[in-house]
N, C-alpha and C positions, 0 to 999 in steps of 0.2 A: 678475098682470099682464094687465091686463085688455085691452090692445089686442090686435088680431089678428094673430098672428103673420105673416101673409102680409105686411101693411102693415109692422112693422117689417122684414122681410127685403127690402122695394121700398126701404126706407130708407135701408139699411148702404150701399150705394154711393155716397150724398153726405156720407158721415162718413169723417172722415181723423184722422189721428194726427200730432201735431207732436212734433218733437226739436229743441230749441232749444240753441244754446251761445252764451254771453255772456263778452264779455270779463272777466278779473277784476278790474280798477279800476274797473268801472262801477258807479255807487252803488246798483243793485238788487241786487247780489251779497250784500250782507251781512244783508239778509232773505229773498230769494228764492232765492239760489242761482247757479251759472253754468252750470249746465245743468238743463233743463227740459222736463217733458213735458206734451202738454195735448192736449185733442181740438178739433175744427174743423168748419164745415160750409160744403160748397159751396152758393152761393146765386145764381150767374150762369154763365152758360156760356162767359164769358170766362176762367173761373178765378177769380172771385172769394169768398175763403173769409170767416167770421167765425170768430172766438174771444174768449176774454177777456184784456183785455190784460195782465194780471201774467204771463201764460205767456210773452209776448214782449219784455217791456219790456227794450232794450239787448238785442236778439240779433243777431248779426252773422251765424251760420251758421241758418239753418231748413231743415229737412227736413220734407216733409209725405209723408204713404205714405195712399194709396188702401186701402180693405179690401182688395183686390185684391193688395197688395202692389208695386204698383209706384210710384216714390219719386219726388218733384220737389224741386228749391229753391222756398222760397218767399221772397219779398219784403215788406215790410212797408208798406200803402198807406197806411193812417191807423191812429193812433192817438188815441183819444177817450178822456181820460182824467176826463173828465165823466160819461159813461154807464159806463165800464169795458168798452168793447167796442174791439177792434182788428179792422182790415181786411187782409186779405195778397191776392197773388194767386200762383196756380201757371202755369204753361205748357202749360194743357191747354186744350183746347175740346170742346164739344159733349157734356162728360160730364154723368150725371144731377145734378139741383141739385135742391135742397127749394123747395118753394112756400112764400113769406112769407105769414103769416097776418096778422089785426088784433090787435096785442096792447092797442090801448086799449080793448077791449071783450070782457073777463075776468070770467068770474063765481067766487065763493068755494063751492066744491064741483064746479067743473068738472074732468073727467078728460084726465090730460096724463102724458107718460111720457116719462122720459131715454134717450137713445141714446149713448152714451159709450164713446170706445177707452179698452181698458186693456192694450195693446200695438200694435205696427206694424199687424197684422191682426186683433187682436180686439176684439170689441164686446161691450157687456153693456148689458141694460136694465132699467129699473127704472120701475113706475107707481103713482101715485099722483093725489092732487086737488090743488087749487089752495086753499089756506090762506088767503090773503092778498095785495091787490093794493095796499096802502097805501104808506105812504111808509116807506123804512128809511135807517138811518144806519150807520157803522161808523167804525172808530178811526183809517182812514187818511184821515182828511178828503175822505171819500165820503160823498154822499146822492143819493137818487133819490125823486121825490116818487111817484113809484109803481114797486112793486118787485113780482116775481111770486114769493111763497114757497109752497112747496107740499110736500106727504109724500111725494114721490117721493125719494127719497134719491138722489144721485150715484153711480152705482154705479163709476165711474171716474173717468177724468181730467178737470180743469176745461176749460170753454170748449165742451162739447158742447151739441148743442141740446135744446131742450124743445119738444116737438112735442104739439100736438092729436089729438085721437081720428080727424081727417081726413087727418091727417099733413101739417099744414103745421106751420112754425117760427115758434115765437110767442115765443121766448126764447133765450137765450145763458147756459148754467149757468154760474155764478159758484163757488161754494162751498157746502158742507154748513155746516149750522147744528144746533146742538146743544141746540134747544128741541123737545120732544116735541110731535109734529104738525104741524111747522115746517121740515121736513128738509133743505130745499134753497133757494138762492135763485137765479134766474136775471134776468137783465136783459131787458126787454121789446124784442123786436126792433124795434117800431117808431122806438125810439131811433137805431136805424140808418136805418131807410126815410126818417123825415123830412128827413136830411139826407144823404143817399145821393150825390146829385150832387156836393155838395161835398167831402165825403168820398175820392170817388173822383178828383175832379179836382186838389182843393189839399192834400190829407191831414188836414184839419181844417174847422171851420165858422170861414171868413174874418171874417163878421161878426159873431161872438158874443165879447165881452168875456172875456178870459183871469183866469179868478179867482184871486184871491190865495191863496195858497199856502206854507206855514211850514214845514211838514216836521216835524209831530210826532203824537203818538199819545196822542189824550185818550180816557178812560175814564170815564163817571159813575158814581160810587160814593156810598157814604153821606156822606163827607166834601165832595161836590161833584166838579166836574169834575177829573180829576186828570192830568196829562201823565207816560204809564207809558212812555214814549220819546221821542227827537227820531232823526230820520235823520242821520246824520252828514254834517258840512259843510253841510246844508241852513240856511236862513235863521233857524231857530229856535235851530239848534245854534250859529251863529256871535254870536247875538244874546243868548246867555245863559240861554235856558228850560232848566229843568233839569227831569231825571225828579223826581218828586214835589212839584213845583209847582202848587196849587190855581189854577185858572182862573176869576177871579170877573167878570171884566169884559172888553168889547173896545170900545178909543175910548169908555171911559166908559158902555158900555153894559151892564148886568148883563146876566150870561146864566145862566141855571138848568140849562139842558140842551146837550145834545151839537149838538141842531137849531138852539137857541138860538146856540148859538157860530159854528157853520157860518154861517147866513143873516145873522150881523153881520161875519163875516170877508168873505162874498162879495157883500158891498155893495160892494166894493174890488177892484180890478183888482190884476193883477201890476205891480210896483214902486212900489208905495204902502204909504206906513207905516201898520203896526197896531200900538196901544199896547195891551198886555196888561195888566191889573192882574192880582196872583198873590200867592196867599197863600203863603209861605215860610217853614214853620217858625210861627214866633210873628207873623212881620213880613208886611205888606202892602208892596208893591213895584211900580214898572212898568218894563215892558220894552218898549221899543222894538223891532219888528222890520220889515224892509223884506219885503215879500213877494214872491216869485218867482213863476214861471210854470212848474208842475210840468212840463209837455211839455218845456220847454227842459231844464230841470235833469236831467232823463231821457234827452235827447235821445241 
């Protein structure tokens, strides 16, 4: 770990561990479970925390523990499904907070480190370099125009801070990746900074069109874009899209990659119909799905 030990120790107080309980009937439980642990970072003296959204989706009871062992109830202030960042608040004032860096101007090869929770008061750190700052897409209808990929493997629970060597928060660590030299993904912190006022006031960005969401898991394979699963009771499930369907087109626009698929879908808003041309066995068919608002579905 190349980061100075003194710098890491100074940043430990801005980190927290989250313990989240979710009602058993919440739709996220099928994939994420009804009890979750995560990391978080204090970014405001009014008790504002940043973490990754999947940790707190559906959370009814959230307890945040500081590194000194103090425990606080946390409330969800905002959930940005497009970026994957969640904003929480705890009832503390004047606690040390992280300085926010400028994640719009990062360079491949820049040294960084992850400071993650591994238990209520335990923290671990891992260093590395930025390996990519380009687009990233994933199978849960998720894509970032710019994401931070780094060789610093996340040593603990998801949602913790990614720092530069000046101790500035530049990203929220999301997940570990299995690619050599690209060990973890972080969501750039500017995706919070640019919408901070709206997220804190409204819990969302009110002038942003709500993206079409259908609730499936597409993977790019040698056979094309294959549906590897669907969200129970989601729009795709209710409309008859099946696991194993190969997606050929959206609204009669051919799609060859997952990024193509998402871009065509997101030309439309929640509530609008999407027509998927799929290959099912040896037969082509059209399946119409009325898109939903993911935030409403998981509320």
